[in-house]
C-alpha positions in Angstrom: 199.7 4.5 41.2 198.5 6.9 43.8 200.9 9.3 45.6 199.6 11.2 48.6 201.1 14.6 49.6 200.9 13.3 53.2 203.6 10.8 52.5 206.4 13.4 53.0 208.7 15.6 51.0 210.2 12.7 49.1 206.8 11.7 47.6 206.1 15.3 46.6 209.5 15.6 45.0 208.9 12.4 43.0 205.5 13.6 41.8 207.0 16.9 40.7 209.8 15.2 38.8 207.3 12.9 37.0 205.2 16.0 36.0 208.3 17.8 34.6 209.4 14.7 32.7 205.9 14.3 31.1 205.9 18.0 30.1 209.4 17.6 28.5 208.4 14.6 26.5 205.3 16.2 25.2 207.2 19.3 24.1 210.0 17.4 22.4 207.7 15.1 20.4 209.6 12.0 21.5 208.3 9.0 23.5 210.7 6.7 25.3 210.0 3.1 26.3 212.2 0.3 27.5 211.9 -3.5 27.0 214.2 -6.3 28.2 215.9 -8.4 25.6 214.6 -11.9 24.9 211.1 -10.8 25.8 208.4 -13.1 24.5 206.3 -12.4 21.5 203.4 -10.1 22.5 205.2 -8.6 25.5 203.7 -5.2 26.3 206.0 -2.2 25.5 203.8 0.9 25.8 200.5 2.5 24.9 201.9 4.3 22.0 198.7 5.8 20.6 197.7 7.2 24.0 201.2 8.5 24.7 201.3 10.3 21.3 197.9 11.8 21.9 196.2 9.9 19.1 192.6 8.5 19.3 192.2 4.8 18.7 189.4 5.4 16.2 191.7 7.5 14.0 194.6 5.1 13.7 193.3 3.3 10.6 191.7 6.3 8.8 194.9 8.3 9.3 197.1 5.5 8.0 199.0 4.9 11.2 202.3 3.3 10.3 205.7 2.7 11.9 209.1 2.9 10.1 212.4 1.7 11.4 215.9 2.2 9.9 217.0 -1.2 11.1 215.0 -4.4 11.4 211.4 -3.4 11.2 210.0 -6.7 12.4 211.1 -6.5 16.1 208.2 -4.4 17.3 204.6 -4.1 16.1 201.5 -2.0 17.0 198.0 -3.3 17.5 195.8 -0.8 15.6 192.8 -1.9 17.7 194.1 -0.9 21.1 197.1 1.3 20.2 199.6 -0.9 22.1 203.2 -1.4 21.1 204.3 -5.0 21.6 207.3 -7.3 20.9 206.8 -9.0 17.6 210.0 -11.1 17.3 213.0 -12.1 19.4 215.2 -9.2 20.4 218.9 -10.1 21.1 220.6 -7.1 22.5 224.1 -8.5 21.8 223.2 -9.1 18.2 221.5 -5.7 17.8 224.1 -3.5 19.6 227.1 -5.7 20.5 228.8 -4.4 23.6 227.6 -0.9 23.3 226.5 0.6 26.6 223.4 2.1 25.0 221.0 0.1 22.9 217.8 1.6 21.4 215.4 0.9 18.6 214.4 4.2 16.9 211.0 4.3 15.4 209.3 6.8 13.1 205.5 6.9 13.7 203.7 8.5 10.7 200.0 9.5 10.4 198.3 11.3 7.6 195.4 13.8 7.4 197.2 15.9 8.6 200.7 14.4 8.2 202.5 14.1 11.5 205.8 12.4 12.4 206.7 11.2 15.9 210.0 9.8 17.1 209.8 6.9 19.5 212.9 5.4 21.2 212.7 1.9 22.7 215.6 1.1 24.9 216.6 -2.6 25.0 217.8 -3.5 28.5 220.3 -6.2 29.0 219.4 -9.4 30.9 221.9 -12.0 32.1 221.5 -14.4 29.2 225.1 -15.1 28.4 227.4 -17.0 30.8 231.2 -16.2 31.0 233.2 -18.1 28.4 236.9 -19.1 28.7 238.9 -19.4 25.5 239.7 -23.0 26.3 238.3 -25.6 28.7 241.8 -26.7 29.9 244.9 -24.7 30.5 248.4 -26.2 30.9 251.0 -24.2 32.9 254.6 -25.2 33.4 256.3 -23.7 36.4 259.8 -24.3 37.5 260.2 -25.3 41.1 262.8 -22.6 41.6 260.2 -19.8 41.1 260.0 -17.8 44.3 256.8 -17.0 46.2 254.8 -14.0 44.8 255.7 -15.0 41.2 252.8 -14.3 38.9 251.5 -16.5 36.1 249.1 -14.7 33.8 245.8 -16.4 33.0 243.3 -15.8 30.2 240.2 -14.4 31.7 236.7 -15.2 30.5 234.5 -13.0 28.4 230.9 -12.2 28.8 228.7 -10.9 25.9 226.4 -9.0 28.3 227.1 -5.5 29.5 227.1 -3.7 32.8 226.8 -5.7 36.0 225.9 -8.8 33.9 229.4 -8.7 32.4 231.2 -7.8 35.6 233.2 -11.0 36.3 234.7 -12.3 39.5 237.1 -15.3 39.7 237.8 -17.9 42.3 240.0 -21.0 42.4 239.8 -24.1 44.5 241.3 -23.7 47.9 245.0 -24.9 48.0 248.2 -24.2 49.8 250.3 -23.0 46.9 248.4 -20.7 44.6 246.0 -17.8 44.9 244.3 -15.5 42.3 245.1 -11.8 41.8 243.0 -9.5 39.6 244.1 -6.0 38.5 241.8 -3.6 36.7 243.0 -0.9 34.3 241.1 2.3 33.4 239.8 0.6 30.3 237.9 -1.8 32.5 240.1 -4.7 31.4 241.2 -7.1 34.1 244.6 -8.7 34.3 244.2 -12.2 35.9 247.2 -13.9 37.4 247.9 -17.0 39.3 250.2 -16.0 42.3 252.6 -18.5 43.9 252.1 -18.3 47.7 255.0 -20.5 48.8 258.0 -22.4 47.3 257.3 -25.4 45.2 258.9 -28.8 45.7 258.7 -30.9 42.6 259.8 -34.0 44.4 256.8 -33.6 46.7 254.1 -32.6 44.2 254.8 -32.9 40.4 251.5 -31.5 39.2 248.7 -29.4 40.6 245.2 -29.5 39.2 243.0 -26.4 40.0 239.5 -25.4 38.9 239.2 -21.8 38.0 235.6 -20.4 38.2 234.4 -17.2 36.6 231.0 -15.7 37.8 229.2 -12.7 36.4 227.2 -10.1 38.4 223.8 -11.1 37.1 220.9 -12.3 39.2 221.0 -15.2 39.1 224.6 -15.3 38.4 226.1 -17.5 35.6 229.4 -19.3 35.9 232.0 -21.0 33.7 235.1 -23.0 34.6 238.5 -23.9 33.2 240.8 -26.7 34.4 244.3 -25.5 35.3 246.9 -28.2 34.9 250.2 -27.0 36.5 253.3 -29.0 35.8 256.4 -28.3 38.1 259.8 -28.3 36.5 263.1 -27.9 38.3 265.4 -26.1 35.7 265.9 -22.6 34.5 265.1 -20.6 37.5 264.3 -17.2 36.0 261.7 -16.2 33.4 262.1 -13.1 31.1 260.5 -10.0 32.5 259.1 -7.0 30.6 259.5 -3.4 31.7 255.8 -3.2 32.5 252.9 -5.5 32.5 250.6 -3.3 30.4 251.6 -1.0 27.5 249.4 1.6 25.8 249.9 2.6 22.2 248.0 4.9 19.8 248.2 4.5 16.0 246.3 6.1 13.1 243.9 3.8 11.3 245.4 4.9 7.9 249.0 3.8 8.9 250.9 2.0 6.2 251.7 -1.7 6.3 254.9 -2.3 8.2 254.4 0.7 10.5 256.0 0.2 13.9 253.5 -0.2 16.7 255.9 -0.8 19.6 259.3 -2.3 20.4 259.1 -4.6 23.4 262.1 -5.4 25.6 262.2 -8.2 28.1 265.2 -9.2 30.3 266.3 -12.5 31.8 268.8 -12.6 34.6 270.0 -16.0 33.5 273.0 -16.6 31.4 273.6 -18.3 28.0 270.7 -19.8 26.3 268.5 -19.5 29.4 268.7 -15.7 28.7 268.2 -15.9 25.0 264.6 -14.6 24.5 262.1 -15.2 21.7 258.9 -13.0 21.4 255.6 -14.3 20.3 251.9 -13.6 20.6 250.5 -15.6 23.5 248.0 -18.2 22.4 245.2 -18.4 21.7 245.5 -15.4 19.3 242.4 -13.9 17.8 242.1 -13.8 14.0 241.7 -10.0 14.1 245.2 -9.6 15.8 246.8 -12.1 13.4 245.3 -10.2 10.4 246.4 -6.7 11.6 249.8 -7.3 13.3 252.9 -9.4 13.3 255.8 -9.6 15.9 259.4 -10.0 15.2 260.5 -13.0 17.3 264.1 -11.7 17.8 263.6 -7.9 18.2 260.3 -7.8 19.9 259.0 -5.2 17.3 255.3 -5.3 16.6 254.3 -3.9 13.2 251.2 -3.5 11.2 250.6 -5.9 8.3 246.9 -5.5 7.5 244.4 -2.6 7.0 243.4 -1.0 10.3 239.8 0.3 10.5 238.6 2.3 13.5 235.0 1.5 12.5 235.7 -2.3 12.8 238.0 -2.3 15.9 238.7 0.7 18.1 241.0 -1.2 20.5 243.2 -4.3 20.3 244.4 -6.2 23.4 247.5 -8.1 22.4 249.1 -10.6 24.8 252.8 -11.2 24.2 255.1 -13.7 25.9 258.9 -13.7 26.0 260.3 -17.3 26.3 263.9 -18.1 27.0 265.8 -21.0 25.5 266.6 -22.9 28.6 266.2 -26.6 28.8 263.1 -25.9 30.6 261.9 -22.7 28.8 260.4 -19.9 31.0 258.2 -17.2 29.8 257.4 -13.6 30.8 254.1 -11.9 29.7 252.8 -8.5 29.0 249.7 -6.9 27.5 249.7 -4.2 24.8 246.6 -2.0 24.4 246.6 -0.7 20.9 244.2 2.2 20.5 243.2 2.9 16.9 242.9 6.7 16.2 240.1 7.6 13.9 240.6 9.6 10.8 237.9 11.0 8.5 237.8 8.1 6.0 234.1 7.5 5.9 231.7 9.8 4.0 228.2 10.3 5.5 225.4 8.1 4.4 222.1 9.6 3.4 218.7 7.8 3.3 215.6 9.6 1.9 212.1 8.1 2.5 209.4 9.7 0.3 206.0 10.3 2.0 203.6 12.4 0.0 204.4 12.2 -3.7 203.3 13.7 -6.0 202.6 17.0 -4.2 199.5 19.1 -5.0 200.4 22.6 -6.2 198.0 23.9 -3.5 199.7 22.1 -0.7 200.1 24.2 2.5 203.5 25.6 3.4 205.0 23.2 6.0 203.7 20.0 4.4 206.2 17.2 5.0 207.4 15.7 1.7 210.1 13.2 2.8 212.1 12.0 5.7 215.9 12.1 5.8 218.2 10.1 8.0 222.0 10.4 8.0 224.9 8.5 9.6 228.7 8.5 9.6 230.8 5.6 10.8 233.5 7.9 12.0 233.7 9.3 15.5 233.9 12.7 17.2 233.9 15.6 14.8 234.5 13.2 11.9 231.1 11.6 12.6 229.2 14.8 13.2 227.0 15.4 10.2 225.2 18.5 9.0 222.6 18.5 6.2 221.6 21.1 3.6 219.4 21.4 0.6 220.4 22.7 -2.8 219.4 26.3 -3.2 216.6 27.7 -5.4 213.8 25.3 -4.6 210.7 25.8 -2.5 211.7 23.3 0.2 213.7 23.4 3.4 215.2 20.9 5.9 213.8 20.7 9.4 215.7 18.8 12.0 213.4 16.5 13.9 215.9 14.5 16.0 219.6 13.8 16.0 220.6 12.8 12.5 216.9 12.9 11.4 215.4 15.6 9.2 212.1 16.3 7.3 211.9 17.9 3.9 209.0 20.3 4.2 207.4 22.8 1.8 208.8 26.3 2.3 206.9 28.3 -0.2 203.8 28.2 -2.5 204.0 25.8 -5.5 202.9 26.7 -9.0 202.9 23.7 -11.4 202.6 26.0 -14.4 205.9 27.6 -13.5 207.7 24.3 -12.4 206.1 20.9 -12.6 209.0 18.9 -11.2 211.8 19.5 -8.7 215.0 17.4 -8.1 215.6 17.9 -4.4 219.2 17.2 -3.5 220.3 16.7 0.1 223.9 17.2 0.9 225.4 15.7 4.1 228.8 16.9 5.3 230.8 15.7 8.2 233.0 17.8 10.5 236.3 16.3 9.6 239.2 18.2 8.1 239.0 17.9 5.2 235.3 17.2 5.4 233.7 14.5 3.4 230.2 14.7 1.9 227.5 12.7 0.3 224.3 13.5 -1.6 221.0 11.9 -2.1 218.1 13.2 -4.2 214.4 12.7 -4.5 212.3 13.8 -7.5 209.2 15.8 -6.4 206.4 15.9 -8.9 203.9 18.7 -8.6 200.3 17.6 -9.2 198.1 20.0 -11.0 195.2 21.9 -9.5 192.6 23.6 -11.6 193.7 27.2 -10.9 193.8 28.6 -14.5 190.8 29.4 -16.6 191.0 28.9 -20.4 192.3 32.1 -22.1 191.7 33.4 -25.6 194.5 35.2 -27.4 192.3 38.3 -27.7 189.0 39.4 -26.2 187.2 40.1 -29.5 187.3 39.0 -33.1 185.7 40.5 -36.2 184.5 38.1 -38.9 183.1 38.8 -42.4 180.7 36.4 -44.0 179.0 36.7 -47.4 175.3 36.3 -47.3 173.6 33.4 -48.9 176.2 31.0 -47.5 175.5 27.3 -47.7 174.0 25.7 -44.5 176.7 24.4 -42.1 179.3 26.7 -43.5 182.5 27.0 -41.3 182.9 30.8 -40.7 185.5 30.9 -37.9 187.5 28.9 -35.3 188.1 30.0 -31.8 190.9 28.6 -29.7 191.6 29.0 -26.0 194.6 27.7 -24.1 194.5 26.4 -20.5 197.9 26.5 -18.6 196.8 23.5 -16.4 197.3 19.9 -17.2 195.3 16.8 -18.1 191.5 17.2 -17.4 192.1 20.6 -16.0 193.4 21.7 -19.4 190.7 19.9 -21.5 188.7 22.8 -23.1 185.2 22.6 -24.5 183.4 25.4 -26.3 179.8 26.5 -26.4 177.6 29.4 -27.5 176.5 31.9 -24.9 172.8 31.8 -25.8 170.8 35.0 -26.4 167.9 36.3 -28.5 168.5 37.8 -31.9 165.3 39.5 -32.7 162.6 37.0 -32.3 164.9 34.0 -32.7 167.5 32.2 -30.5 171.2 32.7 -31.4 171.5 28.9 -31.7 169.2 28.9 -34.6 171.7 30.9 -36.6 175.1 29.4 -35.4 176.7 26.4 -33.6 180.1 25.8 -32.1 181.9 22.4 -32.2 182.6 21.6 -28.5 186.1 20.2 -29.1 187.5 22.0 -32.1 186.0 25.5 -31.4 184.8 25.7 -35.1 181.9 28.1 -35.6 179.3 27.1 -38.2 176.4 29.0 -39.8 173.4 26.7 -39.6 171.5 28.5 -42.4 172.0 31.0 -45.1 172.5 34.5 -43.7 170.7 37.5 -45.3 172.4 40.8 -45.3 169.0 42.6 -45.8 167.7 40.9 -42.7 170.8 40.9 -40.4 173.9 43.0 -41.1 175.7 42.4 -37.8 175.6 39.4 -35.5 177.4 39.9 -32.2 177.7 37.0 -29.7 180.0 35.3 -27.3 181.6 31.9 -27.2 182.4 30.3 -23.9 185.5 28.1 -23.2 185.3 25.9 -20.1 187.8 23.3 -18.8 187.0 19.9 -17.3 188.4 20.6 -13.8 186.4 20.4 -10.6 185.1 22.9 -10.2 185.4 24.0 -13.9 186.7 27.4 -14.9 185.8 29.3 -18.0 186.1 32.5 -20.0 184.3 34.2 -23.0 185.3 35.7 -26.3 183.2 38.1 -28.3 182.7 37.6 -32.1 181.3 40.3 -34.4 180.1 38.7 -37.6 179.4 41.2 -40.4 177.1 39.7 -43.1 178.5 41.1 -46.4 176.0 42.0 -49.1 175.7 40.1 -52.4 173.9 41.4 -55.4 170.8 39.2 -54.9 168.1 41.9 -55.4 167.2 43.5 -58.7 166.2 47.2 -58.8 162.5 47.7 -58.0 160.5 50.5 -59.7 158.5 52.8 -57.5 155.0 53.8 -58.5 154.9 57.1 -60.4 152.6 58.7 -57.9 152.3 58.8 -54.1 149.1 56.8 -54.3 150.7 53.9 -56.2 149.3 52.6 -59.4 150.6 51.1 -62.6 154.3 50.9 -63.1 154.2 52.8 -66.4 154.9 56.5 -66.1 152.4 58.7 -68.1 152.9 62.3 -68.7 151.5 65.1 -70.9 154.3 67.3 -72.4 153.8 70.6 -74.2 155.4 71.0 -77.5 156.6 74.4 -76.5 159.1 73.3 -73.9 162.7 74.1 -74.4 165.7 71.8 -74.6 166.7 70.4 -71.2 163.2 70.6 -69.8 162.4 67.7 -67.3 159.2 66.1 -68.5 159.1 63.0 -66.2 161.1 61.0 -63.6 161.7 57.2 -63.2 162.0 56.2 -59.6 163.6 52.9 -58.4 165.2 51.4 -55.3 167.5 48.4 -54.6 167.3 46.3 -51.4 171.0 45.6 -51.6 173.7 47.9 -50.3 176.9 49.5 -51.5 177.7 49.1 -55.2 174.9 46.5 -55.4 172.4 49.3 -54.6 174.0 52.0 -56.7 171.5 52.5 -59.6 172.0 54.0 -63.1 169.4 54.8 -65.7 169.7 54.3 -69.5 167.3 55.1 -72.2 166.8 52.2 -74.7 167.0 53.0 -78.4 163.7 53.7 -80.1 162.3 51.1 -82.5 163.3 51.7 -86.1 166.4 53.5 -85.2 164.8 57.0 -85.0 166.4 59.5 -82.8 164.5 60.3 -79.7 164.2 63.9 -78.5 164.5 62.8 -74.9 167.3 61.6 -72.7 167.5 60.2 -69.1 169.8 61.3 -66.3 172.4 58.6 -65.6 171.9 58.6 -61.8 168.8 60.8 -61.3 166.3 59.0 -63.6 165.0 62.4 -64.8 163.7 62.4 -68.4 164.4 65.7 -70.1 164.2 67.1 -73.7 167.4 67.1 -75.8 165.9 69.8 -78.1 162.8 71.8 -78.8 159.8 69.7 -79.8 158.2 70.3 -83.2 155.2 69.1 -85.2 157.3 66.3 -86.7 157.6 64.5 -83.4 155.0 61.8 -82.9 152.3 62.8 -80.5 152.7 59.6 -78.6 156.2 58.8 -77.3 156.9 55.4 -75.7 160.2 55.4 -73.8 161.9 52.3 -72.3 164.3 53.2 -69.4 166.7 50.4 -68.3 167.5 50.6 -64.5 170.7 48.8 -63.7 172.7 48.3 -60.4 176.5 48.1 -60.1 176.7 44.5 -58.8 178.6 41.7 -60.4 176.8 40.5 -62.4 174.5 43.6 -62.6 170.7 43.2 -62.2 168.2 45.3 -64.1 164.6 46.5 -64.4 162.8 48.2 -67.2 160.5 51.2 -66.8 158.0 52.3 -69.5 157.4 56.0 -69.8 154.4 57.2 -72.0 154.6 60.8 -73.1 151.7 62.7 -74.8 152.8 65.7 -76.9 150.2 68.5 -77.1 150.2 72.0 -78.3 151.0 74.6 -75.7 147.5 75.8 -75.2 146.3 72.2 -74.4 149.0 71.2 -72.0 147.6 71.3 -68.5 149.5 73.2 -65.9 151.0 71.1 -63.3 149.5 71.7 -59.9 151.6 73.0 -57.1 151.1 69.7 -55.4 152.5 67.8 -58.3 155.4 70.2 -58.6 156.2 70.0 -55.0 155.9 66.2 -55.2 158.3 66.1 -58.1 160.7 68.4 -56.3 160.4 66.2 -53.2 161.0 63.1 -55.2 164.0 64.6 -56.8 165.5 65.6 -53.4 164.8 62.1 -52.1 166.6 60.5 -55.1 169.6 62.8 -54.6 169.7 61.8 -50.9 169.6 58.1 -51.9 172.7 58.6 -54.1 174.5 60.4 -51.2 173.7 57.5 -48.9 174.9 55.0 -51.4 178.2 56.8 -51.7 178.6 56.8 -47.9 177.7 53.1 -47.7 180.3 52.2 -50.4 183.0 54.1 -48.4 181.9 52.3 -45.2 182.1 48.9 -46.8 185.6 49.7 -48.2 186.7 50.7 -44.7 185.4 47.4 -43.2 187.3 45.4 -45.8 190.5 47.1 -45.0 189.9 46.6 -41.3 189.3 42.9 -41.9 193.0 42.4 -42.7 193.8 43.2 -39.1 190.9 42.3 -36.9 188.9 39.5 -38.5 188.2 37.2 -41.3 186.0 37.6 -44.4 184.2 34.7 -46.0 
């Protein structure tokens, strides 16, 4: 459609109005269409994808779908062209009754990202229902004495359509005696009467037959007829008359059975039985009136007898006739409009539609979790509903349309803190006292790999005895991952490095699932006293997360090395110690020294020396220092001592069991003039050797203390094997 600015101010105003309307619809997030009822299958309703700003190519990938609270099969969307069309027959009267407004509310939902649009399709009325009279033939009895302008009420027709399509007009066949009169009340209800134009003469005409026609305002108009058969009687000239033709009454819907609605009063100017009046509902009487009310035929009191429900019937139109008891009974008529006053007797109804469950714990704030719709059958403040969420959860309610809400994420989720939420929606109406209803949806939080495996402590100390069997289990590491399922599945591995010339994995291995650490081969304290390495724990998430723990493995010494004798001189040589000793030396003179070392450590390397008894049980003039290995005289030597002394010195460590070595010392006893003087180099060498041996003993004592300290520490920081 093209509109030119040259067409005048009216065209420019129309274009401006259209632009403002389009801007308002875009801002409100709602699209409005209209479609006539009874439209054929496939009838075009609107280009819904285009009007919502969605590309046709993204309808299927984004899971375009339409949800409706009522019948969901009336309308359908073609995902290829984005057109909303009629899918099945729409009967406005079946869908909305006689409501002035009739709309189908649709929720359009697309994912990636999740968006919700509200679409309102107004169903317009067509003139598809003709007027309907309650009966095809109506018999009326009129006394000939009735004066002109007397009214005889008629039952009007009803039309299921609305608006102009239900606006009825009536006409009757042209005649000399009767005309039609229609009076409308504020409630748009017409009072139809047949009015006598001139006096009747039964002797001239005993019966009149008229055709009453009702036409609605549709185009083309639809009509209906009823045959009026009027019988003229010539007795009982006056009919009962009510105070007024139409009465209006209000009554609460929770009124008790037997409550008085109204007391009618009709008068008859006749005398005797012709003025004796009986009240009754004028036929035909609807079942709804017979269920809810009864009338006392003598007093004219109308009382309740059934449960009144504002939500079922807001207004009753009751036709009452008062009939006298003359030979030819005459009747007067009136209409009572009973308005039912609403009370707050209906709690709200809450419906929750889940959309994105479970919810990932890294979902963005504002993510729509579920849709909420509420309704209340009451009216006014009793039907006005407000919704709220139970406190202390990371969600909030966002109003998207009247009585429609979205449950959206309001703060960051953490599955490790809370893995499930029970979201309770409370709907409360505005009545006094108010009524409420609740509905809940369980929101499960899906895990995201946001936690690395964690060890209880960053470092462990482990003690392992050397010479362990291959494959020996020496320690178990364990890490915990706060995530769930695959994200919490932990596997272990060694952090490879070089240990001297060899790879760490040649010494140790870690079981990937249990975290058990194994020694692949026997460890040797003399080769490796401390083995420090890291074990990695990694989960199975995508991407995986990991952490490391440090292990310090101390290899504890075992007594697996016997003492080793050192050569007597710096240049090496035979293991036997040979020495020339002067017979003139005094007691306590050091004549030789046995030197030995032990490759072990601690007590296992602490050596002691013991002189073995001489053969034959003779007492030797020599002794050996327990820890120094020095051989010294116990007394002065004399001529009785053998010139050749062969001493056996037992060298023993302090291991369990102890290991030993035996040194042979050969001493030659000579007179004082023959004994060679020790050179300064030999003396200094002996002194140096003595100092070295003393140092070795000091080191051994320090080593023993250190091992004791490590064993005490092992109770708190590690494990000894």
